[in-house]
N, C-alpha and C positions, 0 to 999 in steps of 0.2 A: 420826604418819604411818603409814598402814597399807599398807606395801609388803612383800611377801614377800621374804625374803632368799635363798631358794633356789628353784630351779626356775622354771617359767613359770606365771603365773596362768591359771586357766580363764577366758578372756576373755569368751566369749559362749556359755555352756553351753546356750542354747535351741536350738542346732542341732547335729546330728551331723556336719555338714560344715564345713570351713573355707572353701573356695573354691567358689563355684558355687551358692549359695543365699541369697536375701535373708533377713536375720535381723532387723534392727531399724534404728531411726534414731539418729542422734547429734543431740541438740538443741543448737543454737548460738544460741538467743535471747539468752543473756547474753554473747555475743561478737559474732558478725557482726550479730545482730539489733540490738545497741546502736549499730551504726555507721550505721543508717538515718537519713536526714534527716527522717523523718516523725514526729518526736516533738512537733510542733505547739508550738514555742516553749519546750519544756522540754528541758534538756540530755540527760537520761538517766533511767533508772529508779532510784528509791532502793532501799536494801537491803531494806526491808520489802516493797516491791512485788516485788522479785526473788524473795524467799523465798516469797511467795504463789504466784507463777507456777511456781516449781520444785515446790512442794508439789502444786499442781493437776496438773502434768504427771506427777509421780510417781504420783498416784492413777490416772491414765489407764494408766500402764504404762511410762513413759519411765525408763530406767535409765542413760542415758549423757548427760552434760551437758558441754558445752565452754564454758570461761570464758577471759577474758583472762589473759595473764601478769600476775602481781601487780606486775611492773616498770612497768606502764603508768602507774599513778598511785595515790594513796592510797586512793581510793574502791574501786578494783579489789582492792587488798590487803584492805580491810575486807570487801568482798563475798565474796572467796574464803574468808576465815575464817568468815563467817556461813553460807555455803553448805556448807562443810565440817562445821560443827556440826549443821546440819540433816540432812545425809546420814548422819552418825554416830548420829543419833537413831533411825534405822530399825533394825529387827532385823538381827542378824548374818545374812549370806547373802541379805538383801534390800536392802542398801544400794546406792544409785546410785553410779556411777563418775563422779568429777569429774576432767576432763582439761583441762589448760591449753594454749592455742594459743600456741606460742612460736617465736621465731626460732631458727635453728640457731646459737645463741650461748650461751656458758656462763652469762652473767649471767641471761638469761631462764630457762634450764633450772634453774639452782640455786635461784633465787627461787621458782619454781613448786614444786619438790620440798620446799623448806623450808616452803612454805605448806601442805603436806599433800595434794597432789594424788595421785590414783591413777594418773594417766598423763599423758604429754605428747604433744601434737600438733605435731611439729616440721615447719617448712616452710622450703624454700629452692629457688627456681626455677632452671631452666636455659634458659628461654625468652629470646629476644633482648630482650624488654621488661623483664626483671628489673632492679630498681633498683640491685642491688649491683654490676653490671657485671663480674662474674667469669666466666671461661670455664667451660664445662661440666666440664672436667677439674679445675679449681680447686674447683668446687662439690662434685664427687664426693669429692675429697680431704677437704674440710672436713666434709662429711656423715659420711663413713666414720670419720674420727678422733674427731669429737665423739660420735657414737652408740656407738662402741666403748667409749669411756671411761664413758659413762653406763650402758651395759649392764653393764660390769664392776663398777661401784659399786653398782648397783641391779638385781640379777638379776630381781626380780619386778615391776619397773615396766612398765606398759603403754606402748608406744611406737608411734606412727604417724609415718611420714615421708611428706611430700607435696612434690611438685616445684613446685607452684603453676603455674597457667596451662598445665596439662598438654596441652590440646588445641591449643595454639599452639607447643608445644615439638617440636623435632626428635626423632623416635623414638629415634635412636641416642644423642643427648644425654640423653634421659630415662632410657634403659636404663642408661647409665653411672652416673647418680646412684642409681638403684634398686639396681643391683648392689652399689654401695658400702655401701648401707644394709641390704641383705638379711639379713646374719647377725644383726642386732641389733634388728629391729623385729617387731611382731606384725601390723601393718597397713600397707598402702600407700594413700595418699590420691591420688586422680586428680581434681583439681578442674578444673572448667570455669569458670575465673575470670572470663571475660568473655562467657560464654554463646554460644560459637561451635560447640559440639559438635552433631553430627547423629546420626541413628540409625546410619548407616553407620560413622562414626568411633567412636562409643561401642562398638558391637559389636566392631569391629576391635581397639581398645585393650584391652578386657576379655579378649578371646580371647588376645591376645599376653601379657598379664599372667598369666592363668591357666596358660598353657603354661610360661612361664618361672619363675613363682613359685607353684607349686601349693599351698604350705603357708601362704600369707599371705592374710589378709582383704583385701578391696578395698573402699575407701570412696569414695563420690562426693559432690561438692559442686558443685551445678549452679546457676549464676547465670541470671537471667531477662532479660538485656539484649535478647534477641530474642523474649521471650515463650515460651520453650521449656523452662523449668526443670522444670515438672511432667512434661511429656511425656518429657523426657530422663531424668528420675529413674525413670520407669516402664520405659523401654527398658532402662536400666542394671540395674534390679532383675530384670527378666525375663531379661536376658542373664547374670546370675550375680553381680552386684555385691552384696556382703553388707550394706553399710551405706550409708545415705543421710543426708546432713546436711539438717536442716530448721530452721525457726524458726517461732514463732507468727506467723501471717499472712504468712509468707514475707519478713518485713522483714529487710533487710540493706543492704549497700552498693548504691548506685544503685537499680535497680529490683528488687533483692532476690534471694532464692533460693527453694527449694522450700518451700511452705507445709506445715506439719505436718498440719493437719486435711485439707487437700486430698489429700496423698499417701496418708493412711490410707483416705480414702474411695475413691480410685481403686484402691488395692491390694485393698481389700475386694471390689470388683467383679471384680477379676482372680482373686483366690484368698483367700477369707475365712480359710482355715487359717493363712495367714501372720501373722494378727493375733490369734491365740488369747490372747496374753499382754496384750492391750490391753483396757481397759474403754471401748469406743467410745462408749457413751452419755454420757460425760463431756466429749466434745470440744466440744459446744455450750456447755457451762458454761465451759470454758476460754476460748473466744472471747468470751463475755460478760464474763468476769473481765477480760480484756485491755481490752475496751471500757470497762468501768467505771473501770479504773485510768487510762486515757488520756483519758476523757471524750469519746470519739469513737465514731461508729457502727462496727460490724463492717464491713470493706470489702466491697463487692459482689463482689469477686473470690473471697471465701471461700465455698466450697460448703456448708460446715456452718454455716448461718445461717438466721435467720427469713426473710430476703429470698428464699431459695431455695424457701420454702414460702408465699410471699405472692403473691396474684393480684389484678389490678386490672381488666383488660379484660373486657368483658361475655361474650364467647365463652369465655374461659378460666374465669371464675368459674362460669358455667353448667355447663361440662363437669366441673369439679372437684367441684361440689355433687352431681353425679350419680355421679361415680367419683373418689374422692380421688387416684387414681394417674394421672388423665388427662394431667396435665402434670407428670409426675414421672419422671425417668429412674432414680432410685435411692430406696430406702426410707430417707428421712432420719430416721425415728424410731430407726433403729439407732444413730445418732450423737447422739441426745438432742434433736433438733429437735422443738419442739411441733407440734401439728396445723396444717393449712393455715390461713392467715389471709387474710381478704379486706379490701381497703382501698377505701373509697369515693374516687372521683376522677371527673373529667369524662368518663371512658370506661366507667364502670360500666354494666352491663346491667340490664334490668328484673328478672331473676331475683335478682340481688344486692340491688337496692333492696327488692324484696318480702321477701327473706329478712331483711334488716336490720330492716324495720318489723315483720315477724312476730316476730322475735327480741325485740322490745321490747313484745310483748304485744298487738299490734293485728291484727285481721283485714283483709287487703288482697287483694282479688280480682286475678286476672291482668290484667283490663282496667284497673282502677284503678292497678295497679302500673306498667303501660305508660304511662299518661297522666302519672303523677307523674314517672316516669323521664325522659320526653321533655322536660318543662319543667325538671326538675332539671339535666339535662345542658346545656341552654342557659344556665341561670343560674349554673352552677358555675364559669363563667369569671370570676365576681366573687370567686372564692376569694382570700383574702389573710390577713394576720395576724389580723384581727378577724372574718373570715368563713371558717369552715372548711366543708369539704364536708358534714359532718354537720349544722351549723347551717343551711346552705342547704337541705338536704333536708327538715329539719323545717319550715322556712318554707313550702316548696312543699306538703308533705304537709298542713299545717294548713289550707291553702286548700280542701282536699278533706275537711274535717271529721273529720280524724283525732283532733282533740280539743285544745282550748286548754289544758286542765288537764294532759293528758299531755305536750303539747309542752313546757310549762314544766319538767316533771320530766325529760324527755329532754335538754333543753338543759343542765340542770345536770350530767347525766351526761357530756356531751361537752365541757364547758367546763373 
């Protein structure tokens, strides 16, 4: 266990400020991410897959990982031990921090510390929807007593306290719990557990917290129930929230949380200097790794993907062939996305068809390309399992003497 016995650890040395400047993300792929229903018939990620993902995120620059309490089940105990070994394999001073998400309960906390975590993410809500059915005063008393004992026993342990469902909590009740935790924590978590936060409420809560607790980091955990997790994360970062929880592809409970890749892309547009510690070109590879592990395509909601650099419609392909940035709002090459890709479909224009044929070594005049394209577009509605757009195009092109011998060669290339 690597917990300093005296003093307070230098938690996030990348910033000269504690409160009021975005610093980094907390990756929760191995906690909230595993609670997603989208694992396509498989129950969870195995340990080898988890280690591959942690290693890939580390290479990008992620240094803070959240995992389950080892009390959850045997797999999570094994997973924590494996992730701990991986973290310790990195050079001193460059090791990632492993934090366990735990209830405000001695059993959870003790098992996490015994498992070798660097920190604990303690949660206990004061909202009326909390399942424990304790009053805000009872919550504050429990939180204060528990965290005081932990801090006394482990002076160097990183501790975050979160109220859970912060944006549906009464401000005075929330303040009561935070006041009780304040002497013992490094960070306050302000989770939007059901995605109800707005720009106005985010700015208001952050300002209140900064004023009352100027020496604490603020961490946000924004759910996507209303499709606002990315937007709300950006608002929070701009308003002075230091830490934003993310997961790969934004997978988490229900409709998820903030996507890691999407957040970094949008923060890069806002202020590239915020991301100096990240190797952004590896984000595309991370998304591909997740895709390969799960045997599913990268979701269309992911901004760092080949989909975001793929064009089908004739007007679009024509414009992008002339200017690669014609239909591009951000330079995706910064994030490792390959060059623009053009896909044949029933809506392809003659420029694309001509380019496709020219790319296979044949001279095709503008006039002939237009004739071939018009017929191809009519016949491409036959596309199916045994009839691809490419095979249909070669059938049409062959009628115009592009060459039987070459057609056979081209068919083999696309089969």
